[in-house]
C-alpha positions as CSV (number, residue, x, y, z in Angstrom):
1,M,-26.2,75.8,30.6
2,D,-24.1,75.4,27.5
3,I,-24.9,77.5,24.5
4,F,-23.5,77.5,20.9
5,K,-22.6,80.6,19.1
6,G,-21.4,81.2,15.6
7,V,-18.9,83.8,14.6
8,G,-21.7,85.8,13.0
9,Q,-19.7,87.7,10.5
10,A,-17.0,86.7,8.1
11,Y,-13.3,87.7,8.1
12,K,-12.2,89.3,4.8
13,D,-12.8,86.6,2.1
14,G,-16.1,85.3,3.5
15,T,-14.6,82.6,5.8
16,T,-13.7,82.8,9.5
17,F,-10.1,81.6,8.8
18,R,-7.2,84.0,8.7
19,D,-4.6,81.5,7.5
20,V,-4.2,77.9,6.5
21,D,-0.6,76.7,6.4
22,V,-0.7,73.2,4.8
23,K,3.0,72.7,4.9
24,G,3.5,73.9,8.5
25,G,0.3,72.2,9.7
26,K,-1.2,75.3,11.3
27,V,-4.5,77.0,11.1
28,E,-5.5,80.5,12.3
29,G,-9.0,81.9,12.5
30,Y,-11.8,83.2,14.7
31,F,-14.0,81.2,17.0
32,S,-16.1,84.3,17.8
33,S,-16.7,87.9,16.8
34,F,-17.7,90.9,19.0
35,G,-20.6,93.3,18.8
36,F,-22.8,91.1,16.6
37,A,-26.4,90.3,17.6
38,D,-27.1,86.7,16.5
39,D,-30.5,85.2,15.8
40,D,-31.0,84.6,19.6
41,G,-30.3,88.3,20.3
42,D,-27.1,87.6,22.1
43,I,-24.2,90.0,21.7
44,I,-20.7,89.0,22.9
45,H,-18.6,91.9,24.1
46,P,-14.8,92.4,24.2
47,G,-13.4,91.1,27.5
48,S,-15.9,88.2,27.6
49,Y,-13.1,85.6,27.2
50,K,-10.3,87.1,29.2
51,K,-11.0,85.2,32.4
52,T,-11.6,81.8,30.8
53,I,-8.4,82.2,28.7
54,A,-6.4,83.1,31.8
55,E,-7.8,80.1,33.7
56,I,-8.0,77.3,31.1
57,G,-6.5,78.7,27.9
58,P,-3.5,77.2,26.0
59,K,-0.9,79.2,28.0
60,S,-2.5,78.7,31.4
61,S,-1.3,76.2,33.9
62,F,-4.5,74.2,33.4
63,P,-5.2,74.2,29.6
64,R,-8.6,72.6,28.9
65,I,-10.1,74.5,25.9
66,K,-10.2,72.2,22.9
67,H,-10.4,72.8,19.1
68,V,-12.8,70.2,17.7
69,I,-14.9,69.7,14.6
70,D,-18.7,70.2,14.4
71,H,-18.8,70.4,18.3
72,E,-17.8,66.7,18.6
73,E,-15.7,66.7,21.7
74,K,-14.1,63.4,21.0
75,R,-12.7,64.7,17.7
76,P,-10.0,67.3,18.5
77,F,-7.9,68.2,15.5
78,T,-5.5,70.8,16.7
79,R,-3.5,71.7,19.7
80,L,-4.2,75.3,20.5
81,L,-1.0,77.4,20.5
82,E,-2.6,80.8,20.9
83,L,-6.0,82.0,22.0
84,E,-6.6,85.7,22.5
85,E,-9.0,88.6,22.0
86,D,-8.3,91.2,19.4
87,S,-10.5,94.0,17.9
88,F,-12.4,91.6,15.7
89,G,-13.1,88.7,18.1
90,L,-11.6,85.6,19.6
91,R,-8.5,84.6,17.5
92,Y,-6.8,81.3,17.7
93,V,-3.8,79.5,16.2
94,G,-3.7,75.7,16.2
95,L,-1.2,73.1,15.3
96,V,-2.9,70.2,13.4
97,G,-2.2,66.7,14.6
98,P,-0.4,64.1,12.4
99,H,-3.2,61.5,12.3
100,A,-5.1,61.0,9.0
101,D,-8.3,62.5,10.2
102,A,-6.6,65.7,11.2
103,Q,-4.6,65.9,8.0
104,D,-7.9,65.6,6.1
105,F,-9.2,68.5,8.3
106,L,-6.3,70.6,7.2
107,L,-7.0,69.9,3.5
108,K,-10.7,70.6,4.0
109,C,-9.8,74.0,5.4
110,H,-7.4,74.7,2.5
111,H,-10.0,73.7,-0.1
112,G,-12.9,75.7,1.4
113,L,-14.9,72.7,2.6
114,I,-14.7,73.9,6.2
115,T,-15.3,77.7,6.3
116,E,-17.0,78.6,9.6
117,H,-16.4,78.5,13.4
118,S,-18.5,78.3,16.4
119,I,-18.1,78.1,20.2
120,R,-19.6,76.3,23.1
121,I,-19.8,78.6,26.1
122,V,-21.5,79.1,29.5
123,P,-22.3,82.8,30.1
124,T,-21.4,83.9,33.6
125,Q,-22.1,87.6,33.3
126,Q,-24.9,88.9,31.1
127,K,-27.4,91.6,31.0
128,P,-30.6,91.6,28.9
129,D,-31.7,94.8,27.2
130,A,-35.5,94.7,27.0
131,I,-35.7,97.8,24.9
132,A,-33.2,96.7,22.3
133,K,-34.4,93.1,22.6
134,V,-30.8,91.8,23.0
135,N,-28.8,90.0,25.6
136,N,-25.4,91.4,26.3
137,I,-22.7,88.8,27.3
138,Y,-19.8,90.3,29.2
139,E,-18.1,87.2,30.6
140,C,-18.3,83.5,29.8
141,K,-16.6,80.1,30.4
142,M,-15.5,78.6,27.1
143,K,-15.9,74.8,26.7
144,E,-14.5,74.4,23.2
145,G,-14.1,76.1,19.8
146,S,-15.2,74.3,16.7
147,S,-14.5,74.4,13.0
148,L,-17.6,73.6,11.0
149,H,-18.3,71.6,7.9
150,F,-20.4,73.5,5.4
151,W,-23.2,70.9,6.0
152,G,-23.0,71.0,9.8
153,A,-23.0,67.6,11.6
154,N,-24.3,68.8,15.0
155,K,-27.9,69.9,15.6
156,H,-26.6,72.9,17.6
157,T,-24.2,74.0,14.9
158,P,-25.1,77.4,13.5
159,L,-25.3,77.0,9.7
160,I,-24.0,80.4,8.8
161,S,-22.8,79.8,5.2
162,I,-25.5,77.5,4.0
163,S,-28.3,79.9,4.7
164,K,-26.6,82.9,3.0
165,S,-27.8,82.2,-0.6
166,I,-28.3,79.6,-3.2
167,D,-25.0,80.7,-4.7
168,D,-23.2,79.2,-1.7
169,L,-24.7,75.9,-2.4
170,H,-23.5,76.0,-6.0
171,A,-20.0,77.0,-4.8
172,M,-19.8,74.2,-2.4
173,Y,-21.1,71.7,-5.0
174,G,-18.2,72.7,-7.2
175,R,-15.7,72.4,-4.4
176,L,-16.9,68.9,-3.5
177,K,-16.7,67.9,-7.1
178,K,-13.1,69.0,-7.2
179,A,-12.4,67.2,-3.9
180,L,-13.9,64.0,-5.3
181,T,-11.5,64.1,-8.2
182,D,-8.5,65.2,-6.1
183,G,-7.8,61.8,-4.6
184,T,-5.7,63.0,-1.7
185,Y,-8.2,62.4,1.1
186,T,-8.9,59.3,3.1
187,D,-11.5,56.9,1.9
188,K,-13.7,57.9,4.9
189,S,-13.7,61.6,3.8
190,M,-14.3,60.7,0.1
191,E,-17.4,58.7,1.1
192,E,-18.6,61.6,3.1
193,F,-18.0,64.0,0.2
194,Q,-19.9,61.8,-2.2
195,T,-22.9,61.6,0.1
196,V,-23.0,65.4,0.6
197,Y,-22.3,66.0,-3.1
198,N,-25.4,63.9,-3.9
199,Q,-27.5,65.6,-1.3
200,I,-26.6,69.1,-2.5
201,G,-27.4,68.0,-6.0
202,E,-30.8,66.9,-4.9
203,L,-31.3,70.1,-2.9
204,L,-30.4,72.3,-5.9
205,K,-32.9,70.4,-8.0
206,S,-35.6,71.0,-5.4
207,I,-35.1,74.8,-5.5
208,Q,-35.2,75.0,-9.3
209,Q,-38.3,76.0,-11.2
210,P,-39.2,76.0,-15.0
211,D,-37.8,79.0,-16.8
212,P,-40.8,80.9,-18.3
213,K,-38.6,81.8,-21.3
214,G,-38.1,78.2,-22.1
215,Q,-34.4,78.1,-21.2
216,G,-34.6,75.1,-18.9
217,T,-34.7,75.9,-15.2
218,T,-33.7,78.9,-13.1
219,A,-33.3,79.4,-9.3
220,D,-36.4,80.6,-7.6
221,E,-35.4,84.0,-6.5
222,D,-38.7,84.5,-4.6
223,L,-38.2,81.4,-2.5
224,S,-39.2,82.4,1.0
225,Q,-36.7,82.3,3.9
226,A,-39.0,79.8,5.7
227,S,-39.1,77.5,2.7
228,L,-35.3,77.7,2.2
229,I,-34.8,76.8,5.9
230,N,-37.2,73.9,5.6
231,I,-35.3,72.6,2.6
232,I,-32.0,73.0,4.3
233,D,-33.2,71.2,7.4
234,K,-34.2,68.2,5.2
235,F,-30.9,68.3,3.5
236,K,-29.0,68.4,6.8
237,N,-31.0,65.5,8.2
238,A,-30.4,63.5,5.0
239,V,-26.6,64.2,5.2
240,Q,-26.5,63.2,8.8
241,N,-28.3,59.9,8.1
242,G,-26.1,59.2,5.2
243,T,-22.8,59.9,7.0
244,N,-23.4,58.5,10.4
């Protein structure tokens, strides 16, 4: 059975990209990290990807692992040049395609509109630990690696950034505003940005409360995790309905 796993922890600056080379058309980042227990209790260990890389990785005789967006298999954006394990996790280097959609993808990475990664895998060797309440994954078959929009377009996509804090929403709101005034994206992307910009604006309004000191509104710092998740789910559904 296919399962979807986020990187789980960020690399340096809070994203899971290592480098975005707009001129050279290359991106480098991490599809996965090691030793991190996710919300499902799964821990991916070093060595988990060695077999699948050797069999169907970019340097194998039968390269089949794709780099897509939001786990949409029909939307490949890069040709993987490198895929390997290092001390942090599963590192990749991809060459971005020349078509307009792919070039938009490159700019989105550069402008911080795409910040996360996730993978689609089938575990082939795993061992549950009932005491620690985790499941250790030691080997898996990799179907694809995915870069993720902040707003997540696939129901399986782990929304890592969006659930961190309200500050992330404000930051993305500002980036989208800048992108909308940039004018270098395709019309399709600009329409998507406008939809998401409007939805984030509504979301931010919904998590504001009157300031008891009479200074307008302030973020509700006591907003429960469950309430925030419910609001985010509504936001995500609204975005999907608006962009599909």
